[in-house]
C-alpha positions in Angstrom: 15.1 -12.6 2.0 13.1 -9.3 1.8 9.7 -9.0 3.4 6.8 -8.8 1.0 3.7 -6.9 1.8 0.4 -6.8 -0.2 -1.4 -3.5 0.4 -5.1 -4.3 0.1 -8.5 -2.8 0.9 -12.1 -4.0 0.8 -13.2 -1.1 -1.3 -11.8 1.8 -3.3 -11.3 5.3 -2.1 -9.9 4.5 1.3 -6.3 5.7 0.6 -4.7 2.4 -0.1 -2.1 3.8 -2.6 -1.4 6.7 -0.3 -0.6 4.3 2.6 1.5 2.1 0.3 3.6 4.9 -1.1 4.2 6.8 2.1 5.0 3.7 4.3 7.4 2.5 1.6 9.0 6.0 1.4 9.4 6.1 5.2 11.0 2.6 5.2 13.4 3.7 2.5 15.2 6.0 4.9 17.0 3.0 6.2 16.2 0.1 3.9 16.1 -0.8 0.2 12.5 -0.8 -0.9 10.7 -1.8 -4.1 7.1 -1.0 -4.9 5.2 -2.8 -7.6 1.9 -1.5 -9.0 -0.5 -4.5 -9.4 -3.6 -2.2 -9.7 -3.5 -2.9 -13.5 -6.7 -1.1 -14.5 -6.9 1.9 -12.1 -3.3 2.5 -11.3 -2.3 5.7 -9.5 1.0 4.8 -7.9 2.9 6.9 -10.4 0.8 9.8 -9.5 1.4 9.2 -5.8 5.2 9.3 -6.5 4.9 12.3 -8.8 6.1 10.3 -11.8 3.1 10.2 -14.1 4.5 10.7 -17.7 8.0 10.8 -16.3 8.9 7.2 -16.7 9.6 5.4 -20.0 9.0 1.8 -19.2 6.5 -0.1 -17.1 5.5 -3.6 -16.0 4.2 -4.5 -19.4 7.4 -3.5 -21.1 9.3 -5.6 -18.6 7.0 -8.6 -19.4 7.6 -8.1 -23.1 11.3 -7.9 -22.5 11.4 -4.5 -24.1 13.7 -3.3 -21.3 15.8 -4.4 -18.4 14.6 -4.4 -14.8 16.9 -1.5 -14.2 15.1 0.5 -16.9 11.7 -0.3 -15.5 12.5 0.2 -11.9 12.2 4.0 -11.5 14.0 5.8 -8.6 11.6 7.9 -6.6 12.9 11.5 -6.3 14.2 12.4 -2.9 14.3 8.8 -1.8 17.5 7.1 -3.2 16.7 3.7 -1.7 13.2 3.6 -3.1 12.3 2.3 -6.6 9.0 1.5 -8.3 7.7 -0.4 -11.2 4.5 1.0 -12.5 1.4 -0.6 -14.2 0.9 0.2 -17.9 -1.5 3.0 -18.7 -2.8 0.9 -21.6 -2.8 -2.7 -20.8 -2.4 -5.2 -23.6 -1.4 -8.3 -21.7 -4.3 -10.2 -20.0 -4.5 -9.2 -16.3 -4.0 -12.8 -15.1 -0.8 -13.2 -17.1 0.6 -9.8 -15.9 -0.3 -10.6 -12.2 1.4 -13.9 -12.4 4.4 -12.1 -13.8 4.3 -9.7 -10.8 4.5 -12.7 -8.5 7.5 -14.1 -10.4 9.2 -10.7 -10.3 8.7 -10.6 -6.5 10.4 -14.0 -6.1 13.3 -12.9 -8.3 13.9 -9.7 -6.4 13.4 -10.7 -2.8 17.2 -11.1 -2.3 17.9 -7.7 -3.6 15.5 -5.7 -1.4 14.7 -5.5 2.3 11.0 -4.7 1.6 8.8 -5.2 -1.4 5.3 -3.7 -1.5 2.6 -4.7 -3.9 -0.2 -2.1 -4.4 -3.2 -4.4 -5.1 -6.5 -3.5 -6.6 -9.3 -2.7 -4.2 -11.7 -5.5 -3.2 -11.9 -9.1 -4.1 -11.0 -10.5 -7.5 -8.3 -12.0 -9.6 -5.4 -10.1 -8.0 -6.1 -11.4 -4.5 -6.5 -15.0 -5.9 -3.2 -14.9 -7.7 -1.0 -12.7 -5.4 -2.2 -14.1 -2.0 0.6 -16.2 -0.5 1.0 -17.4 3.1 4.6 -16.3 3.0 3.6 -12.7 2.4 2.3 -10.1 4.9 -0.7 -7.9 4.3 -1.7 -4.4 5.2 -5.5 -4.1 5.1 -6.4 -0.4 4.7 -9.9 0.8 5.7 -11.5 4.1 6.8 -13.9 4.4 9.8 -17.1 4.0 7.9 -19.3 1.0 7.9 -19.1 0.1 4.2 -15.3 0.2 4.1 -15.0 -1.8 7.3 -17.5 -4.4 6.1 -15.7 -4.8 2.8 -12.4 -5.0 4.6 -13.7 -7.8 6.8 -14.9 -9.8 3.8 -11.6 -9.4 2.0 -9.6 -10.4 5.1 -11.8 -13.5 5.5 -10.9 -14.6 1.9 -7.2 -14.0 2.6 -7.4 -16.0 5.8 -9.1 -18.8 3.9 -6.1 -18.9 1.6 -3.7 -19.3 4.5 -2.6 -15.6 4.7 -2.5 -15.1 8.5 -0.1 -12.2 8.7 -2.7 -9.4 8.1 -2.5 -6.1 9.9 -5.0 -3.3 10.0 -4.5 0.3 9.0 -7.3 2.7 9.7 -7.0 5.8 7.5 -8.7 9.2 7.7 -9.5 9.0 11.4 -11.5 11.9 12.8 -11.8 11.6 16.5 -14.6 14.2 16.7 -16.9 12.1 14.6 -16.1 9.0 16.6 -16.9 10.8 19.9 -20.3 11.8 18.4 -21.0 8.3 17.3 -21.0 9.5 13.7 -18.2 7.0 12.8 -17.4 3.5 14.1 -15.1 3.3 17.2 -11.6 2.0 16.5 -12.2 -0.9 18.9 -15.4 -1.8 17.0 -13.4 -1.8 13.7 -10.9 -4.1 15.2 -13.6 -6.5 16.5 -15.4 -6.5 13.2 -12.4 -7.2 11.0 -10.7 -9.5 13.6 -7.4 -7.9 12.6 -4.5 -6.6 14.7 -4.2 -2.9 14.4 -0.8 -1.6 13.2 -1.6 2.1 12.6 -4.0 5.0 12.8 -3.7 7.8 10.3 -5.5 11.1 10.9 -7.6 12.9 8.4 -5.1 15.2 6.7 -5.7 18.0 4.1 -2.0 17.5 3.3 -3.0 14.4 1.4 -4.9 16.6 -1.1 -2.1 19.1 -1.3 0.5 16.3 -1.9 -1.6 14.6 -4.5 -1.9 17.8 -6.5 1.7 18.9 -6.3 3.6 15.6 -7.1 4.7 15.3 -3.5 4.5 12.5 -1.0 2.6 13.3 2.2 5.6 12.1 4.3 7.7 14.8 2.6 5.5 17.6 3.8 7.1 19.0 7.0 3.8 20.1 8.5 1.7 17.1 7.5 -0.5 15.7 10.3 -0.1 12.2 9.0 3.7 12.2 8.5 4.4 10.8 11.9 1.7 8.1 11.6 3.3 6.8 8.4 6.7 6.8 10.0 5.4 4.9 13.0 3.8 2.3 10.8 7.1 1.8 9.0 8.9 1.4 12.3 6.4 -1.2 13.5 6.9 -3.2 10.3 10.6 -3.5 11.2 9.6 -4.9 14.6 10.1 -1.7 16.6 7.9 -1.3 19.7 6.2 2.0 19.0 3.1 3.2 20.8 0.0 3.7 18.8 -0.6 7.2 17.6 -2.8 9.5 19.6 -4.4 12.6 18.2 -7.4 14.8 18.8 
């Protein structure tokens, strides 16, 4: 059975979709990976993969049975083992119905993929209530600022209350210079506040902006500062013993 990961965050704008898409792409170098976009109203996964307006079918078409799964599961260019099913740009089906369909889809496809990632909406709400499952693992993405950390803590608490105990912390956009000057929370303080086990640190990287505007994944940019960080997170998800990233 494939491992299922919800990629969540306490608030928007912390790079959740960037983390989801690049970790999935890194894993697809060795494994079969499926990514499902459950951010039904503010979906950007197709932009992250450089596929906006380049796919015909989406999750809603699959729900309506207007297409087969093979039609809706779009191969990601440059990553032959990676496919994605995107959220509709114009949703007609009630979000609750479509989210329950996402969960059904996950259970149907777990035997076909080594990893399945679900890109969740930011914060608390219906998606967390429906998709949270003690069998699934969770990547909680935050940035080193107090509001993001606080909201991440609250979201993690709700997930814990629903029996989801396999939650790991990803701290994105880390700038050590700000931490040293006490202008941003220390990583140890973030861990203590959220009570989550750290699985990866990702440095602030202008390559993210470049990638987002050129239909390229950050992990495909040869000189990206964050490329190694994403690759190391992917390795840790497979059980590999990889030292935490260090950067200045």
